[in-house]
C-alpha positions in Angstrom: 0.0 0.0 0.0 1.3 3.5 -0.9 1.9 6.2 1.7 -1.0 8.2 0.1 -3.4 5.2 0.7 -2.2 4.7 4.2 -2.8 8.4 5.0 -6.2 8.3 3.3 -7.3 5.4 5.5 -5.9 7.3 8.6 -8.0 10.4 7.7 -11.2 8.4 7.9 -10.6 7.6 11.5 -11.8 9.7 14.5 -9.3 12.1 16.1 -7.8 9.9 18.8 -7.3 6.9 16.5 -5.9 9.3 13.8 -3.2 10.5 16.2 -2.3 7.0 17.4 -1.8 6.0 13.8 0.4 9.0 13.1 2.7 7.9 15.9 2.8 4.2 14.7 3.1 5.0 11.0 5.4 8.0 10.9 7.4 7.9 14.1 7.5 4.1 14.2 6.5 3.9 17.8 3.6 3.9 20.2 2.3 7.3 21.3 3.3 9.1 24.5 0.4 10.3 26.6 1.3 14.0 26.7 2.0 14.3 22.9 -1.2 12.3 22.2 -3.4 14.5 24.4 -1.9 17.7 22.9 -2.6 16.6 19.3 -6.1 15.4 20.1 -6.9 18.6 21.9 -5.7 20.6 18.9 -8.0 18.6 16.7 -10.9 19.2 19.0 -10.3 22.9 18.9 -10.5 22.9 15.1 -6.9 22.4 13.9 -7.0 20.6 10.6 -5.7 17.1 10.3 -3.3 18.3 7.6 -1.6 20.6 10.1 -1.1 17.7 12.6 0.1 15.4 9.8 2.6 18.0 8.6 4.0 18.5 12.1 4.8 14.8 12.3 6.7 14.9 9.0 8.6 18.0 10.1 9.3 16.7 13.6 12.9 16.5 14.8 12.2 12.9 16.0 11.4 11.7 12.5 14.6 13.4 11.1 16.8 11.8 13.8 15.1 8.4 13.3 15.5 8.5 9.5 19.2 9.5 9.8 19.8 6.7 12.3 18.2 4.2 10.1 20.6 5.0 7.3 23.6 4.5 9.6 22.4 1.2 10.9 23.0 -1.8 8.6 20.7 -4.0 10.7 17.8 -1.7 10.1 17.0 -3.3 6.7 16.5 -6.7 8.3 14.4 -5.7 11.3 12.2 -3.0 9.8 8.7 -3.4 8.4 8.4 -1.5 5.1 4.6 -1.5 5.4 4.7 1.6 7.7 5.1 5.1 6.4 8.4 5.3 8.2 9.6 2.1 6.5 8.5 3.3 3.1 10.1 6.7 3.6 13.4 5.0 4.5 13.3 3.0 1.3 12.5 6.0 -0.9 15.1 8.3 0.8 17.9 5.7 0.0 17.3 6.4 -3.7 18.9 9.2 -5.7 17.9 11.6 -8.5 15.2 10.4 -10.8 14.6 7.2 -8.9 14.0 9.2 -5.7 11.7 11.6 -7.4 9.7 8.9 -9.2 9.4 7.0 -5.9 8.3 9.9 -3.7 5.8 11.1 -6.3 4.3 7.7 -6.8 4.1 7.1 -3.0 2.6 10.5 -2.1 0.7 11.6 -5.3 0.1 8.3 -7.1 1.8 9.6 -10.2 5.2 10.4 -11.7 6.6 13.9 -11.7 6.1 16.0 -14.8 9.0 17.7 -16.6 8.7 20.9 -14.7 8.8 19.0 -11.4 11.8 16.9 -12.5 13.6 20.2 -13.4 12.6 21.9 -10.1 13.5 19.1 -7.8 16.3 17.3 -9.7 19.2 19.1 -7.9 17.7 18.5 -4.4 17.0 14.9 -5.2 20.7 14.3 -5.7 21.6 16.0 -2.5 21.4 15.3 1.2 18.6 13.6 3.1 17.6 17.1 4.3 17.0 18.2 0.7 15.0 15.0 0.1 12.9 15.6 3.3 12.2 19.2 2.1 10.8 17.7 -1.1 8.6 15.3 0.9 7.4 18.1 3.1 6.7 20.3 0.0 4.6 17.5 -1.5 2.6 16.7 1.7 1.8 20.4 2.2 0.8 20.8 -1.4 -2.8 21.4 -2.5 -2.7 18.4 -4.8 -1.8 16.0 -1.9 -4.4 17.5 0.4 -7.1 17.4 -2.2 -6.4 13.7 -2.9 -6.8 12.9 0.8 -10.0 15.0 1.1 -11.5 13.7 -2.1 -11.1 10.1 -0.9 -12.6 10.9 2.5 -15.5 12.9 1.0 -16.3 9.8 -1.2 -16.2 7.6 1.9 -18.6 9.9 3.7 -20.9 10.1 0.7 -21.0 6.3 0.3 -21.9 5.9 4.0 -24.6 8.5 3.7 -26.1 6.8 0.6 -26.1 3.5 2.4 -27.9 5.1 5.4 -30.5 6.8 3.1 -31.1 3.5 1.2 -31.6 1.6 4.4 -33.9 4.2 5.7 -36.0 4.3 2.5 -36.3 0.6 2.4 -37.3 0.5 6.0 -40.0 3.1 5.4 -41.4 1.3 2.4 -41.5 -2.0 4.4 -43.2 -0.3 7.3 -45.8 1.3 5.0 -46.5 -2.1 3.3 -47.0 -3.8 6.6 -49.2 -1.0 7.9 -51.5 -0.9 4.9 -51.5 -4.7 4.2 -54.9 -6.2 3.8 -55.5 -9.5 5.6 
């Protein structure tokens, strides 16, 4: 499953479950009570999920963990690449065009266009900081956020349609039984 799909699934969850998943998927650990409560409180007060998501990608903890994972040769053997952290680790190891293709496919479900190749090609060859900047640029982009919101809007509409259908069927059944002639 691509990072985009993992995040789309996370967005459909209620606030506390969303925050727990961010810790597991991005920071590769269980949540700490204080951080968890702070993020849930922010969401309750109206902070958008995009802001919380972005703060996890920009966190010092993620930067340190990614850097440590590159220095540790045993990391490859013990890590699960099904998490966002694991997938980021795999992408960040790549260079140039391979990195750009990988990060765009994972986060936007498409390859970069010529303008994007040109804009990001120097950074994609550079340090992990430059690559993280590209990841942050993409996850804070309108395109990324619209892909997440469109998917979750569709989930909401499907569940509303199912509820409407069930309600309509129940009303018809009730009317038929009420007016049935014996």
